[in-house]
N, C-alpha and C positions, 0 to 999 in steps of 0.2 A: 426813240425814230424810228423803230420798226414797229411798236405797235400802232404808231400814227399810221405808218404807210399801210398796215391791216386791216384798221381803223377805213382809210381811203379806200380799200375794195372793198370793205364792203358798201361804204355810200354809194361808189359808181351801180352795186349791183342794186340799191334800194332805188337809186335815181330810175335806173331801171326800170326796173317792177313798176315802181310810183306814176312811170309817163305813160303808162297803158291803163293802169287800172285802178290805180291805187294801192294802198297798203305797205310803200316805201318801210313806213315806221315801224313798222315787223324785224325789219333787216337790219335798219342804220341805228336805232335808239339803245334795245337791248344790245348791239356792238359798244357803243358809244357807256354805256354802264360800265361793259365786260374789262373794254381795254381803256379806261380813264378812269379808274375808280377813287383817283386822287379828286376827283373835281365833287362836288357838292349836285345836291338834288336840284337847285336850281341852276347854277352852273350847266349842270347836264342838258337839260333840259330846254333851256337861253342858247347855246354852244347848239344843241341838234336841230331843233328849230330853223335857226340861221341858218344851217348849212341847211337844210331842206327848204327854205325857201328859193335859194340859189337855183336850186335845179328845178323849182316847181316852175317860178317866170323861168327857164328855157325854154320849159315843153309847151308853156303858157303860150309864147308867143311863135313857138312854132306851126301849133293848132290854129293860132289866128291870121297866121299867114295861109293858111293851105285847104280850112274850113269854113265854109259861111258862117258868121254866125250872126242869133239874132239882136241887136242889142238891147233893142227898145224892148224884147222880152226877158233881157238877162237884167235889167237893170236894176228891177224890183228882188231877186236873191241877192244882186252885189252886197246891195245895202245894209238889208237884213242882215245877209251871212257879217259882214263887220262887223256889224250891233251883236251877235250871236255871239260871236267869236271871242270878242274884247269882253263880254260878260262873263264868260264862261272862264277867261284866265285869269278874272277881277276873282275868282269862287272857288281858284284851284287849288288854293290852302285850307281852302275849310270845309273838304267835301271830302271824305273817303269813297274814291274812285272805285272799290271793292266789290263797293254795295249794288254797283250798275251792271258786273261782270256778266252776274246769269242774266240779264235781263236782254244786255248786246248780244252774247254768246247767241239767245234764243233771236231772235231780229237776225242775225247773221246768219243763222242756220233756215229760217223760213226764206230770207235770203236766195241763199242758194236751192232749195228744192223748188221755188218757183221758177229761177231760172232755168234748172234741169227740165223739167218738165214742160213748162212755154221753149220749146225747143224753137222756134220763131222768133222769142222774143229779142228784140234789136238786133234782127239782122237788115228790116228795113228802113228807113228814113220818113216815117208820115207824122206829120205835125197833126194832135189831135185838134177837131174842131172845137175849141173852148171859149165860154164868155170870155170876154174882158174881168167880170166879177172872180169869175172863176180860175181862171189864171194867175189872177194877181194874188187869190189866197194861197192857190199851190207852192207859185214860185218867194212869198215870202214864208210861207208856214216853211219850207223848205229851207229857206239859208238860214232862219232861225234856228233852226230845231237842230240842224246838223253843223252850221256855224256853231254854235253853244255848246255842241257836243267836241268836238272840233278844238275847242281852247281849253274846253276843261278835261276831258280825256285822247282822245284822238285816233289812234289804232284804226284802220277802216273807214276815215272820213272819205277819202276818193272815191272808195267801191259805194260807200251807200250815194253817195251824188250819184256814179253815174247811175244806179239803179234805179233812184229817183228819175231823173233824166228818160230815161227808158220807158219806168213805168205810168209817170204822172204826162210826161209829155209828148210818147210817143217817138223817142231819138232811134236813130240804127246807135251801136255803140261808141262808132267811131265819132259822131257828132256829142255824144253823151260825153262820151272821155275829155272833148275838145272843152262844152262847159262844162263840165265837172272842173275844170283842172282850173279854169280862170277862176270860178267862187271859191276853190282850194288855194289859189295865190293869193285873194281876197283874203282868207280866213288865218294866211300864216301871216299878213300883214297886220291884221287884228294884233292878233296875240303877241306878234313880234315890238312893237308899239308897246306894250304894256312889258314884256321883258327887258327893253331899251330902256325902259323908265325905271325898275328895278333893277337894273346893272347885272352882269354873272355871267354876259356871254367873253367866252375866252377865246380869242380873236385869233391866235397863234393854233389853235386847235381849228375854229370854225371855217377861215378861210379854204386852209387844202381840203377840209373831208368839203366844204360847198364846191369846190371846184371840181372834186370827180363826183360830186352828185351831180352837177352838172353836165357832166361826158356822159353820166351814165344815163339822165334826164333827157341827152342831146340822142344816142343811137334808139333809146327805146321809143319816143314819139316819130322817129322815123321809119320803126319799125311796123307801128300800127299806121302810122298812114300807109306804109304800103302794101301790108297786107290785111287791112280793113275790119270790117266788123265782125267778121267769122271768127276770125282771128283772135281778136279782143275776148269776144263771147268765151272761148275757150280759155285764155288766161285769166278771165272776169272770175269764173268758173274754179280753176286750180287759184286764185289769191284765196279766195271765200274762201276755201275749204281749209287753206292753211292758216287762216286769221284763226277760225272757230278753234283751232286744233291747240293753235299755239296760245290762247287767252282762256281757253278750256282748261291745258294744262297749269298753266302757272296759277289759274285759280286756284284749283283742287290740290296746285303740292304748296301753295303758300303757307307757312307759320303761324 
């Protein structure tokens, strides 16, 4: 029971971070591996995804209520992200994720540098005047690629989504977080539907951890809405740096 309570604490922290800028998987999944070692790999991934979905749903609803969403523009990214995430989950047992890690770390490093040196990036919300064709191309490509990544690998999905909305569509960090959270919720549903079919969700762990993640997600989204884009930008930089260090350490120390 004490280990489960400790896992719930980490789940709260994961939900808090993830609600603002993504990266909650950095905290919750390693904690799940460490504190529930009796679970199989499938059980760990399925239980973690279930708990994460609870938290993602809470922050998504809060953002939708407080931030204006352009559903007509968001729809193609939602559909493609669902398809991409489900496809990634289908391939999860056939792919050696370690092969992708150097590439993912390099991408995150470029994202970090770009965000740091573009000091005004994401501080103001200005919808880019994109043609219908270009918008749909960007939205569908973003949804497919990041959705596939989330279903297959996962860490940093929320951060990649936020950066994509800022860079491609001119959103500020608050609007990017809100839209990114909607897409992330959809990718979670797609991957979770696969895990539900496969079985493996340990509900007596998933439910309390999910509730803790929900509480953290509520607190994180509240702080993000209160503080705005400047604060989210700083938090985004810190989380992306933590992602780089964590993934780099795991890759270099893996036997």
